[in-house]
N, CA, C and O atoms as a Tripos MOL2 file, in Angstrom:
@<TRIPOS>MOLECULE
protein
  268   267    67     0     0
PROTEIN
NO_CHARGES

@<TRIPOS>ATOM
      1 N           0.8190   -1.1840    0.0000 N.3       1 MET1
      2 CA          0.0000    0.0000    0.0000 C.3       1 MET1
      3 C           0.8730    1.2610    0.0000 C.2       1 MET1
      4 O           0.5680    2.2230   -0.7060 O.2       1 MET1
      5 N           1.9450    1.2630    0.7790 N.am      2 ILE2
      6 CA          2.8350    2.4230    0.8390 C.3       2 ILE2
      7 C           3.4370    2.7040   -0.5380 C.2       2 ILE2
      8 O           3.5250    3.8580   -0.9570 O.2       2 ILE2
      9 N           3.8440    1.6640   -1.2260 N.am      3 LYS3
     10 CA          4.4260    1.8120   -2.5660 C.3       3 LYS3
     11 C           3.4130    2.4450   -3.5180 C.2       3 LYS3
     12 O           3.7640    3.3180   -4.3120 O.2       3 LYS3
     13 N           2.1800    2.0140   -3.4390 N.am      4 LEU4
     14 CA          1.1310    2.5630   -4.2850 C.3       4 LEU4
     15 C           0.9300    4.0490   -4.0060 C.2       4 LEU4
     16 O           0.8240    4.8490   -4.9350 O.2       4 LEU4
     17 N           0.8760    4.4170   -2.7330 N.am      5 LEU5
     18 CA          0.7030    5.8170   -2.3640 C.3       5 LEU5
     19 C           1.8850    6.6710   -2.8050 C.2       5 LEU5
     20 O           1.7050    7.8150   -3.2220 O.2       5 LEU5
     21 N           3.0840    6.1250   -2.7160 N.am      6 GLN6
     22 CA          4.2720    6.8610   -3.1650 C.3       6 GLN6
     23 C           4.2450    7.1020   -4.6690 C.2       6 GLN6
     24 O           4.7730    8.1030   -5.1530 O.2       6 GLN6
     25 N           3.6330    6.1870   -5.4000 N.am      7 ASN7
     26 CA          3.5260    6.3470   -6.8510 C.3       7 ASN7
     27 C           2.5300    7.4360   -7.2340 C.2       7 ASN7
     28 O           2.6070    7.9920   -8.3300 O.2       7 ASN7
     29 N           1.6090    7.7390   -6.3510 N.am      8 VAL8
     30 CA          0.5870    8.7490   -6.6140 C.3       8 VAL8
     31 C           1.1780   10.1630   -6.5410 C.2       8 VAL8
     32 O           0.7310   11.0560   -7.2600 O.2       8 VAL8
     33 N           2.1670   10.3660   -5.6870 N.am      9 ILE9
     34 CA          2.7160   11.7090   -5.4430 C.3       9 ILE9
     35 C           3.1490   12.4200   -6.7320 C.2       9 ILE9
     36 O           2.6850   13.5350   -6.9720 O.2       9 ILE9
     37 N           4.0050   11.8400   -7.5660 N.am     10 PRO10
     38 CA          4.4270   12.5840   -8.7690 C.3      10 PRO10
     39 C           3.2800   12.8070   -9.7610 C.2      10 PRO10
     40 O           3.2660   13.8100  -10.4740 O.2      10 PRO10
     41 N           2.3300   11.8880   -9.8070 N.am     11 LEU11
     42 CA          1.1930   12.0560  -10.7050 C.3      11 LEU11
     43 C           0.2960   13.2080  -10.2540 C.2      11 LEU11
     44 O          -0.1550   14.0140  -11.0680 O.2      11 LEU11
     45 N           0.0500   13.2740   -8.9670 N.am     12 LEU12
     46 CA         -0.7650   14.3380   -8.4090 C.3      12 LEU12
     47 C          -0.0710   15.6950   -8.5590 C.2      12 LEU12
     48 O          -0.7100   16.6980   -8.8740 O.2      12 LEU12
     49 N           1.2350   15.7110   -8.3290 N.am     13 GLU13
     50 CA          2.0150   16.9450   -8.4860 C.3      13 GLU13
     51 C           1.9510   17.4280   -9.9350 C.2      13 GLU13
     52 O           1.7950   18.6240  -10.1790 O.2      13 GLU13
     53 N           2.0670   16.5290  -10.8780 N.am     14 LYS14
     54 CA          2.0040   16.8800  -12.2960 C.3      14 LYS14
     55 C           0.6210   17.4210  -12.6590 C.2      14 LYS14
     56 O           0.5120   18.4130  -13.3790 O.2      14 LYS14
     57 N          -0.4210   16.7810  -12.1690 N.am     15 PHE15
     58 CA         -1.7820   17.2170  -12.4290 C.3      15 PHE15
     59 C          -2.0360   18.6180  -11.8760 C.2      15 PHE15
     60 O          -2.5450   19.4890  -12.5800 O.2      15 PHE15
     61 N          -1.6770   18.8250  -10.6120 N.am     16 LEU16
     62 CA         -1.9010   20.1240   -9.9820 C.3      16 LEU16
     63 C          -1.0610   21.2250  -10.6390 C.2      16 LEU16
     64 O          -1.5160   22.3610  -10.7660 O.2      16 LEU16
     65 N           0.1430   20.8940  -11.0490 N.am     17 SER17
     66 CA          1.0080   21.8670  -11.7280 C.3      17 SER17
     67 C           0.4130   22.3150  -13.0580 C.2      17 SER17
     68 O           0.6410   23.4400  -13.5010 O.2      17 SER17
     69 N          -0.3350   21.4460  -13.6770 N.am     18 ALA18
     70 CA         -0.9540   21.7860  -14.9550 C.3      18 ALA18
     71 C          -2.2360   22.5990  -14.7710 C.2      18 ALA18
     72 O          -2.5670   23.4340  -15.6130 O.2      18 ALA18
     73 N          -2.9520   22.3600  -13.6790 N.am     19 ILE19
     74 CA         -4.2650   22.9770  -13.4820 C.3      19 ILE19
     75 C          -4.2120   24.2920  -12.7100 C.2      19 ILE19
     76 O          -4.8250   25.2730  -13.1310 O.2      19 ILE19
     77 N          -3.5010   24.3320  -11.6050 N.am     20 LEU20
     78 CA         -3.5690   25.4830  -10.7010 C.3      20 LEU20
     79 C          -3.1890   26.8280  -11.3400 C.2      20 LEU20
     80 O          -3.8710   27.8210  -11.0860 O.2      20 LEU20
     81 N          -2.1440   26.8980  -12.1470 N.am     21 PRO21
     82 CA         -1.8050   28.2030  -12.7380 C.3      21 PRO21
     83 C          -2.9290   28.7950  -13.5930 C.2      21 PRO21
     84 O          -3.0010   30.0130  -13.7600 O.2      21 PRO21
     85 N          -3.7970   27.9530  -14.1280 N.am     22 SER22
     86 CA         -4.9060   28.4640  -14.9370 C.3      22 SER22
     87 C          -6.0790   28.9400  -14.0800 C.2      22 SER22
     88 O          -6.9730   29.6210  -14.5810 O.2      22 SER22
     89 N          -6.0810   28.5910  -12.8130 N.am     23 LEU23
     90 CA         -7.1860   28.9580  -11.9270 C.3      23 LEU23
     91 C          -6.9560   30.2620  -11.1750 C.2      23 LEU23
     92 O          -7.9120   30.9570  -10.8300 O.2      23 LEU23
     93 N          -5.7060   30.5970  -10.9200 N.am     24 PHE24
     94 CA         -5.3710   31.7500  -10.0800 C.3      24 PHE24
     95 C          -4.2290   32.5530  -10.6860 C.2      24 PHE24
     96 O          -3.3170   31.9970  -11.2990 O.2      24 PHE24
     97 N          -4.2930   33.8760  -10.5050 N.am     25 ASP25
     98 CA         -3.1630   34.7150  -10.9260 C.3      25 ASP25
     99 C          -1.9380   34.4050  -10.0760 C.2      25 ASP25
    100 O          -0.8410   34.2220  -10.6050 O.2      25 ASP25
    101 N          -2.1210   34.3470   -8.7840 N.am     26 ASN26
    102 CA         -1.0520   34.0020   -7.8460 C.3      26 ASN26
    103 C          -1.3540   32.6000   -7.3140 C.2      26 ASN26
    104 O          -1.7370   32.4350   -6.1560 O.2      26 ASN26
    105 N          -1.1800   31.6020   -8.1670 N.am     27 TRP27
    106 CA         -1.6630   30.2550   -7.8600 C.3      27 TRP27
    107 C          -0.9710   29.6310   -6.6490 C.2      27 TRP27
    108 O          -1.5930   28.8510   -5.9280 O.2      27 TRP27
    109 N           0.2780   29.9480   -6.4150 N.am     28 TRP28
    110 CA          0.9710   29.3470   -5.2730 C.3      28 TRP28
    111 C           0.3310   29.8000   -3.9560 C.2      28 TRP28
    112 O           0.0660   28.9830   -3.0750 O.2      28 TRP28
    113 N           0.0920   31.0860   -3.8350 N.am     29 GLN29
    114 CA         -0.5110   31.6150   -2.6120 C.3      29 GLN29
    115 C          -1.9880   31.2390   -2.5080 C.2      29 GLN29
    116 O          -2.4300   30.7090   -1.4890 O.2      29 GLN29
    117 N          -2.7410   31.5170   -3.5640 N.am     30 GLU30
    118 CA         -4.1870   31.3210   -3.5220 C.3      30 GLU30
    119 C          -4.6060   29.8630   -3.6380 C.2      30 GLU30
    120 O          -5.5360   29.4310   -2.9570 O.2      30 GLU30
    121 N          -3.9390   29.1080   -4.4830 N.am     31 GLY31
    122 CA         -4.3450   27.7370   -4.7490 C.3      31 GLY31
    123 C          -3.6580   26.6910   -3.9090 C.2      31 GLY31
    124 O          -4.1220   25.5540   -3.8210 O.2      31 GLY31
    125 N          -2.5440   27.0690   -3.2830 N.am     32 VAL32
    126 CA         -1.8050   26.0950   -2.4740 C.3      32 VAL32
    127 C          -1.7720   26.5390   -1.0080 C.2      32 VAL32
    128 O          -2.4290   25.9280   -0.1650 O.2      32 VAL32
    129 N          -1.0340   27.5680   -0.7060 N.am     33 ILE33
    130 CA         -0.8260   27.9600    0.6940 C.3      33 ILE33
    131 C          -2.1430   28.2420    1.4070 C.2      33 ILE33
    132 O          -2.3620   27.7650    2.5210 O.2      33 ILE33
    133 N          -3.0260   29.0180    0.7680 N.am     34 ASN34
    134 CA         -4.2920   29.3580    1.4160 C.3      34 ASN34
    135 C          -5.2200   28.1660    1.6060 C.2      34 ASN34
    136 O          -6.1740   28.2520    2.3790 O.2      34 ASN34
    137 N          -4.9700   27.0800    0.9340 N.am     35 LYS35
    138 CA         -5.8240   25.8990    1.0270 C.3      35 LYS35
    139 C          -5.3290   24.8850    2.0620 C.2      35 LYS35
    140 O          -6.0480   23.9480    2.4100 O.2      35 LYS35
    141 N          -4.1120   25.0730    2.5470 N.am     36 LEU36
    142 CA         -3.5310   24.1280    3.4970 C.3      36 LEU36
    143 C          -3.9580   24.4480    4.9290 C.2      36 LEU36
    144 O          -4.3880   25.5620    5.2300 O.2      36 LEU36
    145 N          -3.8330   23.4620    5.7950 N.am     37 SER37
    146 CA         -4.1070   23.6760    7.2120 C.3      37 SER37
    147 C          -3.0180   24.5790    7.7900 C.2      37 SER37
    148 O          -1.9760   24.7930    7.1720 O.2      37 SER37
    149 N          -3.2810   25.0990    8.9790 N.am     38 TYR38
    150 CA         -2.2770   25.9670    9.6190 C.3      38 TYR38
    151 C          -0.9620   25.2260    9.8510 C.2      38 TYR38
    152 O           0.1110   25.8020    9.6750 O.2      38 TYR38
    153 N          -1.0370   23.9710   10.2390 N.am     39 SER39
    154 CA          0.2030   23.2160   10.4810 C.3      39 SER39
    155 C           0.9520   22.9620    9.1730 C.2      39 SER39
    156 O           2.1830   22.9920    9.1490 O.2      39 SER39
    157 N           0.2270   22.7140    8.0980 N.am     40 GLN40
    158 CA          0.8770   22.5280    6.8050 C.3      40 GLN40
    159 C           1.4940   23.8400    6.3050 C.2      40 GLN40
    160 O           2.5720   23.8400    5.7110 O.2      40 GLN40
    161 N           0.8030   24.9530    6.5510 N.am     41 GLN41
    162 CA          1.3590   26.2620    6.1860 C.3      41 GLN41
    163 C           2.6380   26.5360    6.9720 C.2      41 GLN41
    164 O           3.6010   27.0880    6.4390 O.2      41 GLN41
    165 N           2.6360   26.1450    8.2390 N.am     42 ASP42
    166 CA          3.8240   26.3310    9.0690 C.3      42 ASP42
    167 C           5.0050   25.5410    8.5250 C.2      42 ASP42
    168 O           6.1330   26.0350    8.5160 O.2      42 ASP42
    169 N           4.7550   24.3330    8.0760 N.am     43 ILE43
    170 CA          5.8180   23.4980    7.5000 C.3      43 ILE43
    171 C           6.3870   24.1680    6.2410 C.2      43 ILE43
    172 O           7.6010   24.1800    6.0380 O.2      43 ILE43
    173 N           5.5140   24.7210    5.4040 N.am     44 ILE44
    174 CA          5.9640   25.4130    4.1870 C.3      44 ILE44
    175 C           6.8710   26.5860    4.5390 C.2      44 ILE44
    176 O           7.9070   26.7890    3.9070 O.2      44 ILE44
    177 N           6.4790   27.3510    5.5450 N.am     45 LYS45
    178 CA          7.2910   28.4930    5.9640 C.3      45 LYS45
    179 C           8.6080   28.0440    6.5840 C.2      45 LYS45
    180 O           9.6710   28.5750    6.2620 O.2      45 LYS45
    181 N           8.5250   27.0650    7.4740 N.am     46 ARG46
    182 CA          9.7130   26.6090    8.2000 C.3      46 ARG46
    183 C          10.7650   26.0370    7.2530 C.2      46 ARG46
    184 O          11.9550   26.3060    7.4110 O.2      46 ARG46
    185 N          10.3290   25.2510    6.2720 N.am     47 TYR47
    186 CA         11.2710   24.6070    5.3620 C.3      47 TYR47
    187 C          11.4100   25.3400    4.0260 C.2      47 TYR47
    188 O          12.0860   24.8650    3.1140 O.2      47 TYR47
    189 N          10.7610   26.5040    3.9230 N.am     48 GLN48
    190 CA         10.8280   27.3460    2.7240 C.3      48 GLN48
    191 C          10.4930   26.5550    1.4550 C.2      48 GLN48
    192 O          11.2020   26.6300    0.4510 O.2      48 GLN48
    193 N           9.4160   25.8100    1.5260 N.am     49 ILE49
    194 CA          8.9570   25.0190    0.3840 C.3      49 ILE49
    195 C           8.3580   25.9650   -0.6430 C.2      49 ILE49
    196 O           7.5470   26.8280   -0.3080 O.2      49 ILE49
    197 N           8.7630   25.7960   -1.8930 N.am     50 GLN50
    198 CA          8.3210   26.6960   -2.9510 C.3      50 GLN50
    199 C           7.8140   25.9760   -4.1840 C.2      50 GLN50
    200 O           7.6140   26.5950   -5.2290 O.2      50 GLN50
    201 N           7.6040   24.6570   -4.0710 N.am     51 SER51
    202 CA          7.0840   23.9300   -5.2330 C.3      51 SER51
    203 C           6.1990   22.7750   -4.7820 C.2      51 SER51
    204 O           6.3380   22.2540   -3.6760 O.2      51 SER51
    205 N           5.3000   22.3960   -5.6560 N.am     52 LEU52
    206 CA          4.4100   21.2790   -5.3550 C.3      52 LEU52
    207 C           5.1970   19.9880   -5.1720 C.2      52 LEU52
    208 O           4.8000   19.1190   -4.3950 O.2      52 LEU52
    209 N           6.2980   19.8640   -5.8780 N.am     53 GLY53
    210 CA          7.1080   18.6560   -5.7930 C.3      53 GLY53
    211 C           7.7150   18.4170   -4.4240 C.2      53 GLY53
    212 O           8.1440   17.3050   -4.1160 O.2      53 GLY53
    213 N           7.7540   19.4520   -3.6070 N.am     54 ASP54
    214 CA          8.3130   19.3180   -2.2580 C.3      54 ASP54
    215 C           7.2550   19.0540   -1.1920 C.2      54 ASP54
    216 O           7.5820   18.8560   -0.0220 O.2      54 ASP54
    217 N           5.9810   19.0520   -1.6000 N.am     55 LEU55
    218 CA          4.9050   18.7800   -0.6420 C.3      55 LEU55
    219 C           4.7130   17.2760   -0.4610 C.2      55 LEU55
    220 O           5.0050   16.4890   -1.3620 O.2      55 LEU55
    221 N           4.2210   16.8900    0.7090 N.am     56 ASP56
    222 CA          3.9340   15.4750    0.9300 C.3      56 ASP56
    223 C           2.5480   15.1390    0.3790 C.2      56 ASP56
    224 O           1.8150   16.0220   -0.0670 O.2      56 ASP56
    225 N           2.2020   13.8630    0.4150 N.am     57 LEU57
    226 CA          0.9440   13.4040   -0.1620 C.3      57 LEU57
    227 C          -0.2540   14.0500    0.5260 C.2      57 LEU57
    228 O          -1.2140   14.4310   -0.1440 O.2      57 LEU57
    229 N          -0.2170   14.1790    1.8310 N.am     58 ALA58
    230 CA         -1.3380   14.7780    2.5600 C.3      58 ALA58
    231 C          -1.5880   16.2120    2.0900 C.2      58 ALA58
    232 O          -2.7370   16.6080    1.8960 O.2      58 ALA58
    233 N          -0.5350   16.9790    1.9100 N.am     59 ALA59
    234 CA         -0.6770   18.3640    1.4640 C.3      59 ALA59
    235 C          -1.2070   18.4170    0.0280 C.2      59 ALA59
    236 O          -2.0770   19.2310   -0.2790 O.2      59 ALA59
    237 N          -0.6960   17.5660   -0.8390 N.am     60 LEU60
    238 CA         -1.1680   17.5340   -2.2220 C.3      60 LEU60
    239 C          -2.6400   17.1560   -2.2910 C.2      60 LEU60
    240 O          -3.4030   17.7440   -3.0570 O.2      60 LEU60
    241 N          -3.0330   16.1840   -1.4980 N.am     61 LEU61
    242 CA         -4.4400   15.7730   -1.4860 C.3      61 LEU61
    243 C          -5.3370   16.8930   -0.9750 C.2      61 LEU61
    244 O          -6.4330   17.0970   -1.4980 O.2      61 LEU61
    245 N          -4.8880   17.6100    0.0290 N.am     62 ARG62
    246 CA         -5.6640   18.7280    0.5530 C.3      62 ARG62
    247 C          -5.7990   19.8360   -0.4880 C.2      62 ARG62
    248 O          -6.8770   20.4070   -0.6540 O.2      62 ARG62
    249 N          -4.7100   20.1400   -1.1850 N.am     63 VAL63
    250 CA         -4.7550   21.1560   -2.2380 C.3      63 VAL63
    251 C          -5.7630   20.7460   -3.3150 C.2      63 VAL63
    252 O          -6.5630   21.5690   -3.7590 O.2      63 VAL63
    253 N          -5.7280   19.5030   -3.7260 N.am     64 MET64
    254 CA         -6.6660   19.0330   -4.7270 C.3      64 MET64
    255 C          -8.1050   19.1110   -4.2160 C.2      64 MET64
    256 O          -8.9930   19.5720   -4.9340 O.2      64 MET64
    257 N          -8.3340   18.6740   -3.0080 N.am     65 ASP65
    258 CA         -9.6720   18.6700   -2.4320 C.3      65 ASP65
    259 C         -10.2270   20.0790   -2.2560 C.2      65 ASP65
    260 O         -11.4040   20.3150   -2.5330 O.2      65 ASP65
    261 N          -9.4100   21.0090   -1.8060 N.am     66 GLN66
    262 CA         -9.8640   22.3680   -1.5140 C.3      66 GLN66
    263 C         -10.0390   23.2190   -2.7710 C.2      66 GLN66
    264 O         -10.6640   24.2790   -2.7200 O.2      66 GLN66
    265 N          -9.4950   22.7650   -3.8880 N.am     67 ASN67
    266 CA         -9.6610   23.5110   -5.1290 C.3      67 ASN67
    267 C         -10.7260   22.8600   -5.9890 C.2      67 ASN67
    268 O         -11.0150   23.3430   -7.0840 O.2      67 ASN67
@<TRIPOS>BOND
     1     1     2 1
     2     2     3 1
     3     3     4 2
     4     3     5 am
     5     5     6 1
     6     6     7 1
     7     7     8 2
     8     7     9 am
     9     9    10 1
    10    10    11 1
    11    11    12 2
    12    11    13 am
    13    13    14 1
    14    14    15 1
    15    15    16 2
    16    15    17 am
    17    17    18 1
    18    18    19 1
    19    19    20 2
    20    19    21 am
    21    21    22 1
    22    22    23 1
    23    23    24 2
    24    23    25 am
    25    25    26 1
    26    26    27 1
    27    27    28 2
    28    27    29 am
    29    29    30 1
    30    30    31 1
    31    31    32 2
    32    31    33 am
    33    33    34 1
    34    34    35 1
    35    35    36 2
    36    35    37 am
    37    37    38 1
    38    38    39 1
    39    39    40 2
    40    39    41 am
    41    41    42 1
    42    42    43 1
    43    43    44 2
    44    43    45 am
    45    45    46 1
    46    46    47 1
    47    47    48 2
    48    47    49 am
    49    49    50 1
    50    50    51 1
    51    51    52 2
    52    51    53 am
    53    53    54 1
    54    54    55 1
    55    55    56 2
    56    55    57 am
    57    57    58 1
    58    58    59 1
    59    59    60 2
    60    59    61 am
    61    61    62 1
    62    62    63 1
    63    63    64 2
    64    63    65 am
    65    65    66 1
    66    66    67 1
    67    67    68 2
    68    67    69 am
    69    69    70 1
    70    70    71 1
    71    71    72 2
    72    71    73 am
    73    73    74 1
    74    74    75 1
    75    75    76 2
    76    75    77 am
    77    77    78 1
    78    78    79 1
    79    79    80 2
    80    79    81 am
    81    81    82 1
    82    82    83 1
    83    83    84 2
    84    83    85 am
    85    85    86 1
    86    86    87 1
    87    87    88 2
    88    87    89 am
    89    89    90 1
    90    90    91 1
    91    91    92 2
    92    91    93 am
    93    93    94 1
    94    94    95 1
    95    95    96 2
    96    95    97 am
    97    97    98 1
    98    98    99 1
    99    99   100 2
   100    99   101 am
   101   101   102 1
   102   102   103 1
   103   103   104 2
   104   103   105 am
   105   105   106 1
   106   106   107 1
   107   107   108 2
   108   107   109 am
   109   109   110 1
   110   110   111 1
   111   111   112 2
   112   111   113 am
   113   113   114 1
   114   114   115 1
   115   115   116 2
   116   115   117 am
   117   117   118 1
   118   118   119 1
   119   119   120 2
   120   119   121 am
   121   121   122 1
   122   122   123 1
   123   123   124 2
   124   123   125 am
   125   125   126 1
   126   126   127 1
   127   127   128 2
   128   127   129 am
   129   129   130 1
   130   130   131 1
   131   131   132 2
   132   131   133 am
   133   133   134 1
   134   134   135 1
   135   135   136 2
   136   135   137 am
   137   137   138 1
   138   138   139 1
   139   139   140 2
   140   139   141 am
   141   141   142 1
   142   142   143 1
   143   143   144 2
   144   143   145 am
   145   145   146 1
   146   146   147 1
   147   147   148 2
   148   147   149 am
   149   149   150 1
   150   150   151 1
   151   151   152 2
   152   151   153 am
   153   153   154 1
   154   154   155 1
   155   155   156 2
   156   155   157 am
   157   157   158 1
   158   158   159 1
   159   159   160 2
   160   159   161 am
   161   161   162 1
   162   162   163 1
   163   163   164 2
   164   163   165 am
   165   165   166 1
   166   166   167 1
   167   167   168 2
   168   167   169 am
   169   169   170 1
   170   170   171 1
   171   171   172 2
   172   171   173 am
   173   173   174 1
   174   174   175 1
   175   175   176 2
   176   175   177 am
   177   177   178 1
   178   178   179 1
   179   179   180 2
   180   179   181 am
   181   181   182 1
   182   182   183 1
   183   183   184 2
   184   183   185 am
   185   185   186 1
   186   186   187 1
   187   187   188 2
   188   187   189 am
   189   189   190 1
   190   190   191 1
   191   191   192 2
   192   191   193 am
   193   193   194 1
   194   194   195 1
   195   195   196 2
   196   195   197 am
   197   197   198 1
   198   198   199 1
   199   199   200 2
   200   199   201 am
   201   201   202 1
   202   202   203 1
   203   203   204 2
   204   203   205 am
   205   205   206 1
   206   206   207 1
   207   207   208 2
   208   207   209 am
   209   209   210 1
   210   210   211 1
   211   211   212 2
   212   211   213 am
   213   213   214 1
   214   214   215 1
   215   215   216 2
   216   215   217 am
   217   217   218 1
   218   218   219 1
   219   219   220 2
   220   219   221 am
   221   221   222 1
   222   222   223 1
   223   223   224 2
   224   223   225 am
   225   225   226 1
   226   226   227 1
   227   227   228 2
   228   227   229 am
   229   229   230 1
   230   230   231 1
   231   231   232 2
   232   231   233 am
   233   233   234 1
   234   234   235 1
   235   235   236 2
   236   235   237 am
   237   237   238 1
   238   238   239 1
   239   239   240 2
   240   239   241 am
   241   241   242 1
   242   242   243 1
   243   243   244 2
   244   243   245 am
   245   245   246 1
   246   246   247 1
   247   247   248 2
   248   247   249 am
   249   249   250 1
   250   250   251 1
   251   251   252 2
   252   251   253 am
   253   253   254 1
   254   254   255 1
   255   255   256 2
   256   255   257 am
   257   257   258 1
   258   258   259 1
   259   259   260 2
   260   259   261 am
   261   261   262 1
   262   262   263 1
   263   263   264 2
   264   263   265 am
   265   265   266 1
   266   266   267 1
   267   267   268 2
@<TRIPOS>SUBSTRUCTURE
     1 MET1         2 RESIDUE 1 A MET
     2 ILE2         6 RESIDUE 1 A ILE
     3 LYS3        10 RESIDUE 1 A LYS
     4 LEU4        14 RESIDUE 1 A LEU
     5 LEU5        18 RESIDUE 1 A LEU
     6 GLN6        22 RESIDUE 1 A GLN
     7 ASN7        26 RESIDUE 1 A ASN
     8 VAL8        30 RESIDUE 1 A VAL
     9 ILE9        34 RESIDUE 1 A ILE
    10 PRO10       38 RESIDUE 1 A PRO
    11 LEU11       42 RESIDUE 1 A LEU
    12 LEU12       46 RESIDUE 1 A LEU
    13 GLU13       50 RESIDUE 1 A GLU
    14 LYS14       54 RESIDUE 1 A LYS
    15 PHE15       58 RESIDUE 1 A PHE
    16 LEU16       62 RESIDUE 1 A LEU
    17 SER17       66 RESIDUE 1 A SER
    18 ALA18       70 RESIDUE 1 A ALA
    19 ILE19       74 RESIDUE 1 A ILE
    20 LEU20       78 RESIDUE 1 A LEU
    21 PRO21       82 RESIDUE 1 A PRO
    22 SER22       86 RESIDUE 1 A SER
    23 LEU23       90 RESIDUE 1 A LEU
    24 PHE24       94 RESIDUE 1 A PHE
    25 ASP25       98 RESIDUE 1 A ASP
    26 ASN26      102 RESIDUE 1 A ASN
    27 TRP27      106 RESIDUE 1 A TRP
    28 TRP28      110 RESIDUE 1 A TRP
    29 GLN29      114 RESIDUE 1 A GLN
    30 GLU30      118 RESIDUE 1 A GLU
    31 GLY31      122 RESIDUE 1 A GLY
    32 VAL32      126 RESIDUE 1 A VAL
    33 ILE33      130 RESIDUE 1 A ILE
    34 ASN34      134 RESIDUE 1 A ASN
    35 LYS35      138 RESIDUE 1 A LYS
    36 LEU36      142 RESIDUE 1 A LEU
    37 SER37      146 RESIDUE 1 A SER
    38 TYR38      150 RESIDUE 1 A TYR
    39 SER39      154 RESIDUE 1 A SER
    40 GLN40      158 RESIDUE 1 A GLN
    41 GLN41      162 RESIDUE 1 A GLN
    42 ASP42      166 RESIDUE 1 A ASP
    43 ILE43      170 RESIDUE 1 A ILE
    44 ILE44      174 RESIDUE 1 A ILE
    45 LYS45      178 RESIDUE 1 A LYS
    46 ARG46      182 RESIDUE 1 A ARG
    47 TYR47      186 RESIDUE 1 A TYR
    48 GLN48      190 RESIDUE 1 A GLN
    49 ILE49      194 RESIDUE 1 A ILE
    50 GLN50      198 RESIDUE 1 A GLN
    51 SER51      202 RESIDUE 1 A SER
    52 LEU52      206 RESIDUE 1 A LEU
    53 GLY53      210 RESIDUE 1 A GLY
    54 ASP54      214 RESIDUE 1 A ASP
    55 LEU55      218 RESIDUE 1 A LEU
    56 ASP56      222 RESIDUE 1 A ASP
    57 LEU57      226 RESIDUE 1 A LEU
    58 ALA58      230 RESIDUE 1 A ALA
    59 ALA59      234 RESIDUE 1 A ALA
    60 LEU60      238 RESIDUE 1 A LEU
    61 LEU61      242 RESIDUE 1 A LEU
    62 ARG62      246 RESIDUE 1 A ARG
    63 VAL63      250 RESIDUE 1 A VAL
    64 MET64      254 RESIDUE 1 A MET
    65 ASP65      258 RESIDUE 1 A ASP
    66 GLN66      262 RESIDUE 1 A GLN
    67 ASN67      266 RESIDUE 1 A ASN
């Protein structure tokens, strides 16, 4: 099951990278950061994450669900 979930990460990242920029002018802030939980936002700030490829599966799933 873990292997299957790990295989989903790059596919989800690719999908979101293709869709989000067309939905928002400032897609990173509006479509990603603003959609994450406070703890996930804190992780982004603490580790200076600046791309979807650096997010974990939980964060990617939340971004997809909230958009």
